C-alpha positions in Angstrom: 0.0 0.0 0.0 1.1 3.6 -0.7 0.7 4.5 3.0 3.4 2.0 4.0 5.9 3.8 1.7 5.0 7.1 3.3 5.4 5.5 6.7 8.8 4.2 5.8 9.8 7.7 4.6 8.5 9.2 7.9 10.4 6.7 10.0 13.6 7.3 8.1 13.1 11.1 8.4 12.5 11.0 12.1 15.5 8.7 12.7 17.7 11.0 10.5 16.6 14.1 12.3 17.3 12.4 15.6 20.8 11.3 14.4 21.5 14.9 13.1 20.6 16.3 16.5 22.7 13.7 18.3 25.7 14.5 16.1 25.2 18.2 16.8 25.2 17.6 20.5 28.3 15.5 20.3 30.3 18.2 18.5 28.7 21.1 20.4 26.7 22.7 17.6 23.3 24.2 18.2 21.7 23.1 15.0 20.8 19.8 13.3 23.9 18.4 11.5 22.8 16.7 8.3 19.6 15.2 9.5 17.8 15.3 6.2 20.8 13.8 4.4 21.1 11.0 7.0 17.4 10.4 6.6 17.8 9.9 2.8 20.7 7.5 3.4 18.5 5.5 5.8 15.7 5.5 3.2 18.0 4.3 0.4 19.3 1.5 2.7 15.8 0.5 3.8 14.5 0.4 0.2 17.5 -1.8 -0.8 17.1 -4.1 2.2 13.3 -4.5 1.7 13.6 -5.0 -2.1 16.3 -7.7 -1.5 13.9 -9.5 0.9 10.9 -9.1 -1.4 9.1 -6.9 1.1 8.8 -3.7 -1.1 6.0 -4.1 -3.6 5.3 -1.5 -6.3 2.4 -0.1 -4.3 4.7 0.7 -1.3 7.3 2.2 -3.7 4.7 4.7 -5.0 4.4 6.2 -1.5 8.1 6.8 -1.4 8.2 8.1 -5.0 5.5 10.7 -4.3 7.6 12.2 -1.5 10.8 11.9 -3.4 9.3 14.2 -6.0 8.6 16.7 -3.2 12.2 16.4 -1.8 13.7 19.5 -3.5 10.9 21.9 -2.4 11.1 20.6 1.1 14.9 21.1 1.2 14.6 24.6 -0.2 12.1 25.4 2.5 14.3 24.0 5.2 17.4 25.9 3.8 15.4 29.1 3.9 15.2 28.7 7.7 19.0 28.6 8.1 20.7 31.8 9.2 23.3 32.2 6.5 24.4 35.7 7.5 25.4 34.5 11.0 27.4 31.6 9.5 29.3 34.0 7.2 29.9 36.5 10.0 31.2 33.6 12.1 34.3 33.4 10.0 35.6 32.2 6.7 35.3 28.5 7.7 31.6 28.5 6.4 32.7 29.7 3.0 35.8 27.4 2.9 33.7 24.3 3.9 31.0 25.2 1.3 33.6 25.6 -1.5 35.3 22.4 -0.4 32.2 20.3 -0.3 31.2 21.7 -3.7 34.6 20.8 -5.2 34.5 17.4 -3.6 31.0 16.7 -5.0 32.1 18.0 -8.4 35.1 15.6 -8.4 33.1 12.6 -7.2 30.3 13.1 -9.9 33.0 13.3 -12.6 34.7 10.1 -11.3 31.4 8.3 -11.2 30.6 9.4 -14.8 34.0 8.1 -16.0 33.5 4.8 -14.3 30.0 4.4 -15.8 31.3 5.3 -19.3 34.1 2.7 -19.0 31.6 0.0 -17.9 29.1 0.9 -20.6 30.8 2.5 -23.6 28.5 4.3 -26.0 28.1 3.4 -29.7 30.1 6.3 -30.9 33.1 5.2 -28.9 32.7 1.6 -30.2 32.4 2.8 -33.8 35.4 5.1 -33.5 37.5 2.3 -32.1 36.3 0.0 -34.9 37.1 2.6 -37.5 40.6 3.1 -36.2 41.2 -0.7 -36.3 40.0 -0.8 -39.9 42.2 2.0 -40.9 45.3 0.4 -39.3 44.8 -2.8 -41.2 44.8 -1.1 -44.6 
């Protein structure tokens, strides 16, 4: 049922928010540290586990898919509540960490794309390789 997918999402979200608050308390920060991201990791792990066990029918998946489509507006709304000016006034570490995380994500996405292209070459790469072999034999 669709409601089970929504319930799974809610459970992962609440667990992720709790984990983000716990991490914040451990490092002495007065804000949630990555709760939504942790929740998404929990959701991906739960979906994988349940699919592997055959306990995640398409009806349940529809409940998760609906809220997955709502993810970006929810994150934008949550980000709007953050006090960015206080973070920037707190020192350059906020800007350095933002730039560093951006560059790290940029590098990782590029590496993943290269790995995928090596594993599944496109037709144009195959045709160009074939064409160069034909030319060398002449």
